N, C-alpha and C positions, 0 to 999 in steps of 0.2 A: 391418784395423782394431777396435780396440775397440766402436768406435759406428758402426753399418751403418748411414749415413746415403750417399745416393748422391751426396753434393753436392761431397765434396772426397776427393781420394786422398791415398795417404801423402805422394806428393811435391810435393800440394800444386796439381798440376792441376785448374784450374775447368773441362775441356773438356764433363764432363756437365751441370752444372749452367746451363751457357749454351746448350745446347741444351733442357735441359727449361724456362727462362725463353724462349727462342727459340717454344717449340709454346705457352706461354702468354700470351706478348704476340700470335703471330699468332692467338690466339680474340680477342684483345680489338679487334685492329685488325678483323678479318671482322667482328665484332657491332657495331662502329663504321659499316664502310662500310653494313651491310646497312639500316641505319636513314637515312642519308643520303642512299644512291646512287637508290631510288627516286621521290625528291620531284623530281627534274630531266626525271623521265619523264612525269609527270603529263600536262602537253598533249598530249604526243603519245597515253599511254591514251585519252585522253577523244577523241581523234580517232579511233583503230584502233577501239575499241570501239563509237563513236558514242553515248557516256556524259556526263551533264554532271556537272560537278564535284563535287556534293553525295555522286555516286556513286563516281566517282575515288579523291577523299581517301580513303577506304577502305584504297587500297590500302596507304596509308602506317599509317593509327589501326588496323588488323589487325594488325597486325604491333607496334607498340607496345602494345596493348592486350593481345598474347600476352605479352610480355614482361612487363609489369606484373604481371598475375594468376596467374603461373605460376612468378616468377622463386624467391620464398621456398620453396616447394611442392617445385623442383626441387633447389634447395640442400640441404634435409632429405633429401631421398631420397639425397644426394649422400653425407651424413653415415652415414646409415644403411645402403648397398647399394655403397657405394666411389664416391669423387670422380673417378678417371682413369674408369672406367667408364661413367659420366653423361658423364661430358666427351666421351668418344666417340663416345658414343652422342647428342648435340646434335650434335657437328659433321657424322656422318653423317646425321641428321636436316636439321639445314641444305643440306648440299651436296646431298642428293635433293631437297628443298624447291625450292632455286635451278633446279633442272632442271625441274620441273614449273613453277615461275612463266614460265620462258622461252616452255616448250611449252603456255601456256594458252589454250584455245581459244576463251574467255568471261571475262569481267570477274569474274561471282562464281567461277569455276576460279581465277582470277588470285589473289582476294584470300582464300580458303579456303588457298590452295598463300603465301600471303604469311605468315598467323595460324598455319603448319606451320614455318615460316621462323622466324619470333618466338619459338614453343618452343625451338626449337634454340638461339636465339642466347641465350635466355634462362638454359639452362644454360653456355654459354660465358664469359657475362658473371659468373654467380653461380661456378663452380667454379677458374676459372682463376684469380682472385686468391685465392678460398681455398686452393689447392695452392703459394702463395709458398711459405710458410713450410715445406712438405714438401723444396722443394728446392733453397734457399740458406739458407746460415748467417743467425742471427739480426741479424749486424752488419752484413748487407749487404740487410738486406730491406726499408728504405726506397730504395735504390737499383732495387730490382727492380719495387716498386712502382712508383717515379719513372717504368721505363720503359713501363709499363702504361697509365701515366695518357699516356704521349706518344703512345705507339702508337694509345690512343684518338682522342687529339684528331686526329692525324695522318689517322684513319680519317675521322672527321666531316669534316674540310677538302676530304680527295681525292675524298669522294665523290661531290658535286656537279660538279666539274670533269672528274675521270675519268669520271663517269656521263654528261655532255654529249660527251663525244669518242667515246665509244661510240655514243652512238645515231647522231651523225651518221656514224661509220663502218659501224653493220650496222644500225641498227634497236634499237628498244626491248627486244626479247629481249635484247640484249647485255649490259644493266647487271644481269641477272639469270646469264645462262650463263656468265659471269665468272668467275662464285663456285662455279661446280661444280669446276673443276680446283685452285682457292684451296682449297676446302674439303677436296677431298681428300688434298691435301699436307699440308691441319693435319692431317689424321686418321693419316695416315703418318706425321709428326713425332711427335705427341703419342703413338702406339703406341709408339715407339722409345726417345722422351729422356723419358717420366715412369717415375716408381717405381710398380710395381705396386701396389694397394690391398692393404692387409695382410689375411690371412684373419680370416673373421668367428668369433667367441668362438661354440662351439658350445654351451656351458653357458649362453650368454645368451637362448639360444632363437632364434625367429623375429622380427626386428626388427618392432615394429609403427608402422602409418604413420598417421598421422591425419585419415582421409577429411574427417570432420566440419568440423575447423579448415582443412581445405584447400579446401573447398568453399566455408565462409562468407569466408575471406577472398577468395579468387578473385574471388564476387561483388561484396564490398565494394570492391574493389580496381577490377573494372569499371565500376561505380555511380560512384564520386570517379575516374574518368579520363573518363569519358564525362559527367557534370555538367559538367567542365574543356573539354570538345573539342565538345559537341554543339551550341552555339548563339551558336558566331561571339564568342566572346572573353567573354560574361555565363556566368554561372552559372548552372546548373538548379537552382532551390529542391529539385523534389522529387527529383532524380537527388542533390544532394549530403544530404538527410534521409535516402533510403535507407543515403548510404554511413556515417553517424553511428548510423545503427540498426543495419547490421550492424556497425560496429565497436566496438560495444557489446556485441551478442549474441557475436559472435567473441570478446572478452578473457573474457566469465563460461566458454564453455562450455573456452578453452584453462586456465581455474584450475582447470577439474573433470576434464579426463581425466588418464588416466594417462600417456601419452605424446603431451606437446602438440607442435604442428607449431612455435610458438615457446613458450618457458618464458617464462612473465613474468616471474619470479623476473630474468629475466637482463639485462631492461631497467633494474631498480633497482641492476646489477654495474656497477662500474667505467666505462668509458669511452663501451660502446654508448649508451645512452640518450642522454647528450651529446652524441656522435659523430654519431648518425640525425639530431637536431633540428638539429644545426648544417648536415650536409649537405643537408636540404630548404632552409634558410633560404639556404645560397649558392649551389646549383642555382637556386633560384628568381629570384638576382639575375641569374647571367649568364643567363638565359632571357632577360631583361630587351633583353639587349644584342642578341640573335638577332630578337626582335620590334619593339622601338624602334629600333632602330639603322637599318633599310633605308628607315624613312619619313622619319626626320631628315636623312638622309644624301641624299634625294631630295629631300624637299618644303622641308626647313628650310634645305640647302647648295648645291640644286639639281643634284648630281651626275648624269651618268648611269649606265649600267648598269655599264659597264667601269669607273667609280671605283667606283662602290659597290661591286662583286664585291672590289678591291685591299682597299677600307676593310675589308670584313668579314673578311676573311681573316687579318688581322694577329690577332687574337683567339687564333686554330686555331694560326696559324706560333708565337706566343709560348708559348702553350701546350704545343706540342709541344717546341720546344728548353728551356721551361724543366724538363719533367718530369722527366728523369735526375737534372739537377743538384739541382732540388728534393728529389729521393728522397737522394743523398750526403749533403745536408745533416742531413737527419731520421737519417741514421745518424751523422753527426759529432755534434751537439749534444742530440737527441732531438726526438720528436715535440711535445711541449708547447710547447717555445719555435717551432721553425718552424711550428705551427700558429696562433700569434699572429701572428707575422712575415706571413704570408700574410694573416691577416683583417684587418689592418691596412692593408698595401696595398690591400688591396680595399675597405675602408672609404674612403682616401685616395683611389681612382682613381674611386670612385661621387662621392665629394662634389667631385672636382673637376669634373666630368661636370654634377655639378648648379649648380656655380657661375659657369665659364667659359660667358663670350659669343659665340654663332656668330659675330659678327664676327671672332672669331681663327680664322674657317676650319674645314678640315678637321685641323688637327693639333691643334686642341683636343678633336677629339673620340679620333683616334688616340691620341694618348700617353698620356690617363687611360685608354683601351680597352686600351693595352698594361700598366699598372701593373695593371690590374683582374686582368689573366688570368695573370700571373706572379704575383700573389698567388693565384689559386684554383688553380696549377701547386703553389704549397708547401703550400697547406690539405689539397688531398685527398691530395698522398702523407702530408704528418705524421700527416692524421686516419685514412685508411683501414691506416697502419700500426701505430698504437694502438689502433684497438679489434679488429684481428685478433691481435694481440699479448698481448691481455687478455682474447681468447675462451678457454673451454675447449675441447680439443683435438676432442670430439666433437660441438662445434657451428661449426667452422670454416664450412663449409659453407653455412649458416641465414644466419652473420653475417654472411659474404662476400652471401648474395644479398638480406639486409635493406640494408646499404649500399647496392648497386646499386638496388634498391626506393627508399629516402629520395633518391636522387639525379634516378629517373625523376619520381618524385611533386614533387619540386621542379619540375623541368622543365614539364610538365603544368600545375602551381598558376602558374607564370612566365608561361605562355603566356597563359593568362586574365586574373588578375589584374592583373599586370602590363599586358598590352594593355589592361585596361579603366581602370584608371588613368589611360594617356596618351591614350585615345581621347576620357574626360571630362575632360582637365586643358588639350584643345584649345578647350574653351566652344563646340565646335559640333556638328550633326548628324551629320554625316559628315566622315571624314577627306579625301575630294575638296574639300570645302567650307572648308578650313583655307589662312592663308597661314602665309609662312615663320615671322616671330616667334608665331606660335598653337603650332606645332609648337616651335618652337625653345625655347621656354615648357613646351610639354607634355613635351617631353625632360627638361627640367631638373626638373619635378616628380615624374617617374619616377623619377628617379637619386636623388633627394632623399630618398625612398622606399627604395630602394635601401642607400642609407647608412645608414638608421633600421638597417633590416635585418641590415645587416653589422654597425651598432653590436651589435645582441642577440647574434649570433651570436660577437664578441667577447668578451661579458661571460662568455656562456657557457665558450667557450674558457677563460677564465681562471679558474673557477669548476671545472672539470673535473679527477677524478683525475691525476695525471702519473702514466705507467704507466713512466718512466723510458726513456733511453737504448738505442735497439737493442743495444746492445754490453754491457750490463750484466751480470753474473756470475748471475743468477735467470733465466734464460730460463724464459717462461711456456708452458705446452703447447701452445697456439696454435702456437708458432715451433717446437718442438719436432721435428715430424711424427714418425711410425711409425719404430720403432728396429727394426734389423734384424741380423740376425748373420748 
């Protein structure tokens, strides 16, 4: 072959890229399961370690904090020292820390092990998406992004049910122990299927890493995440102020250092800035379905736990089914059109939830939820494809990391802000005191706000630069990948 990409042979075989995409998809699946599978174990962990919920919940928070604070730095390290190399390191750390979680003799050890597991997951999230352009042709990038989105949705949905079955069969250590063989399998597949990192340019000298920016960004993100999670739904003003101050200092430092963690100029280039803003807004909206949904289904419609679980599973199921077709639509009609279509569906679903009366029953919740989730799948596939195809080749890792970070920030923001809107809209001091009509009204108010946020994202999408369809004749450096002879 004149072009040394490892994606297609002269005979047109796609065996190699299929294995490569499978390796990247397994990383996305495991990182998503790692987020959700531990939640179901919290009651048993509280009993096993004789600890209050306020302490046990750090098993979840430690993982999320590690991902949030480290993901951009790890993405940048992948750009500098090799994405495949860092992905393998992340998978290995994830596997080893999963074993440590299962063997943890005390709650502090388990929390520390979960933080290590989150660090491994940060590498998996950032670098799996970043490597898509290196293993598939440009005209199939959308399909690969859609597959990663589907597997992430499957992992999020599978975690609680899979974890519950494992706990019932073998106790809480099983939810962590099962990750060990899966992680090691991902290590083996990644080592075999993904192309080697290109050799470093000796003339360029030793790569420089922005330690000051890394520390400032990590501290800022930690303060923001804690401001949204430490006061049970209300934002902590002190921590939020620290986060704002940290962000200002970070931007000032990054504009002056020779080798910044994030090139500030990239935020004004192409689709990155608008893509990140839209990602935050959309993730904030989707978190409302997870925070408000259970309260409405139980208190507003009077459903039992089994029915609530089935209703809540509709969203992840639709996202899993819609992911690959969404990606293929991106390849066919382009990211701009698909992104706008997804946001229209998201806005329409949220608007329906804000208008349909509770008297229509569960169908009036589940059907709009399916519309929202299908729109979310369309948007994610389109937005991720557009941003990464528009990014310079030497920033793919950090760009992918920022996409994942913006999603995580939207989720933690949604958990706090949308939950607070819902609680205030009930008009009572505690949710336990709210009646069905008050809960239904609060749900409608929350999704009216969600529809407004979706409209804001839609306006941003229509004004964002169009990077063109995936099969254009001028592939950017982001999708080209390393050329080899």
